[in-house]
C-alpha positions in Angstrom: -5.9 10.3 -26.5 -4.7 10.9 -23.0 -4.2 8.1 -20.4 -6.2 8.9 -17.2 -5.7 7.0 -13.9 -8.5 6.7 -11.3 -11.4 6.9 -13.7 -13.9 4.2 -14.4 -17.5 3.1 -14.6 -19.9 1.4 -12.2 -22.8 0.1 -14.2 -23.2 3.0 -16.6 -22.2 5.7 -14.2 -18.8 7.5 -14.3 -16.8 7.0 -11.1 -13.5 8.2 -9.6 -11.8 5.5 -7.6 -10.4 7.0 -4.4 -9.0 3.7 -3.0 -8.5 0.7 -5.3 -8.7 -1.7 -2.3 -10.1 -1.3 1.2 -7.6 -2.5 3.8 -8.7 -5.9 5.1 -11.3 -6.1 2.3 -9.3 -6.4 -0.9 -12.5 -7.2 -2.9 -13.9 -3.7 -2.1 -13.0 -0.2 -3.2 -14.0 3.4 -2.3 -15.5 5.5 -5.1 -17.4 8.7 -5.8 -19.9 9.5 -8.5 -18.9 12.9 -9.9 -22.3 13.6 -11.4 -23.9 13.5 -8.0 -21.6 16.2 -6.7 -22.0 20.0 -6.9 -20.6 21.4 -10.2 -18.0 23.6 -8.3 -16.8 20.5 -6.5 -16.7 18.4 -9.7 -14.4 21.0 -11.3 -12.0 21.0 -8.3 -12.0 17.1 -8.2 -11.5 16.9 -12.0 -8.5 19.3 -11.8 -6.9 17.1 -9.2 -7.6 13.9 -11.2 -6.0 15.5 -14.3 -3.0 17.1 -12.4 0.4 15.6 -12.3 -0.1 15.0 -8.5 -3.3 13.1 -9.2 -1.9 11.0 -12.0 1.2 10.1 -10.1 -0.6 9.2 -6.9 -1.0 5.5 -6.2 -4.4 6.3 -4.6 -6.5 9.3 -5.8 -7.4 9.8 -2.1 -3.8 10.8 -1.4 -4.0 13.6 -3.9 -7.5 14.7 -2.8 -6.4 14.8 0.8 -3.8 17.5 -0.1 -6.2 19.5 -2.3 -8.9 22.0 -1.4 -12.4 23.0 -2.6 -12.9 26.6 -3.7 -14.4 27.4 -0.2 -11.1 26.2 1.4 -12.2 22.9 2.8 -10.1 19.8 2.1 -11.7 17.7 -0.7 -11.3 14.2 0.8 -12.5 15.2 4.2 -15.5 17.1 2.8 -16.5 14.1 0.6 -16.4 11.9 3.7 -18.4 14.3 5.9 -21.0 14.8 3.2 -21.3 11.0 2.8 -20.3 11.1 -0.9 -17.9 8.2 -0.7 -19.3 4.7 -1.5 -17.9 1.3 -0.9 -18.4 -1.1 -3.8 -17.0 -4.4 -5.1 -13.9 -4.1 -7.2 -15.3 -6.7 -9.7 -18.2 -4.2 -10.4 -15.8 -1.4 -11.5 -14.5 -1.1 -15.0 -11.5 1.1 -15.2 -11.4 3.3 -18.4 -8.1 5.0 -18.5 -8.9 6.0 -22.1 -11.6 5.3 -24.7 -9.9 2.3 -26.1 -8.9 0.5 -22.8 -11.1 -1.2 -20.3 -10.2 -3.5 -17.4 -12.0 -4.7 -14.3 -10.6 -3.1 -11.1 -10.2 -6.5 -9.4 -8.0 -7.7 -12.3 -6.1 -4.5 -12.3 -5.5 -4.8 -8.6 -4.3 -8.3 -9.0 -1.8 -7.3 -11.7 -0.5 -4.3 -9.7 -0.2 -6.3 -6.5 1.8 -9.0 -8.4 4.1 -6.3 -9.9 4.6 -4.8 -6.4 5.5 -8.3 -5.0 7.8 -8.7 -8.0 9.6 -5.5 -7.1 10.1 -6.7 -3.5 11.5 -10.0 -4.9 13.8 -8.2 -7.2 15.0 -6.0 -4.3 15.6 -9.1 -2.2 17.5 -10.8 -5.0 19.7 -7.7 -5.5 20.5 -7.7 -1.8 21.3 -11.5 -2.0 23.5 -10.9 -5.1 25.3 -8.1 -3.3 26.2 -10.4 -0.4 27.2 -13.1 -3.1 25.4 -15.8 -1.2 27.3 -15.0 2.0 25.8 -13.9 5.2 25.8 -10.1 5.7 28.6 -9.0 8.0 26.2 -7.5 10.6 24.2 -10.7 10.7 27.3 -12.8 11.2 28.6 -10.6 14.0 25.3 -10.7 15.8 25.2 -14.5 15.5 28.7 -14.9 16.8 28.0 -12.6 19.7 24.9 -14.6 20.6 26.9 -17.9 20.4 29.7 -16.6 22.6 27.2 -15.3 25.2 25.5 -18.7 25.2 28.8 -20.4 25.7 29.7 -18.2 28.6 26.3 -18.9 30.2 26.8 -22.7 29.8 30.3 -22.5 31.2 29.2 -20.5 34.2 26.3 -22.9 34.9 28.7 -25.9 34.8 31.1 -24.2 37.2 28.3 -23.2 39.5 26.8 -26.7 39.5 30.2 -28.2 40.5 30.3 -25.9 43.5 26.7 -26.7 44.3 27.5 -30.5 44.2 30.4 -30.0 46.5 28.3 -28.3 49.1 25.7 -31.1 48.8 28.1 -33.8 50.0 
């Protein structure tokens, strides 16, 4: 039983999820219905979905963008031009990576986004641990240079104001 990313159902229809989330509309996704597409195209798309490139891609659209139909046209561009791509709510998509697993796409997106934020937090903690709670040298040097420049400006203003006051008398 193979694990297959990017495959799911919308109602009772099979779908391939091109983008798990639409930028600015996280509750929406972009899909295609493979059974509504020409058989030759279906085969080309299925090959991409099952390929290592397709399975390793975060978004199926990335893999389809680099792949071609038998007539030489880019798959993703052609699906767009032929108006085969549909925008639907993520809560309406059930991802079916294998026959035993099912998860709603909105729940999957939430988990994946949390994991991604966790990776960012882990990276920040590692950077913090590397500096052992101290300020990074480049940050310290920049702050010192800024402070010294401010002190020079304050000193020159004071000197100039003394001369200004002398000429006022």
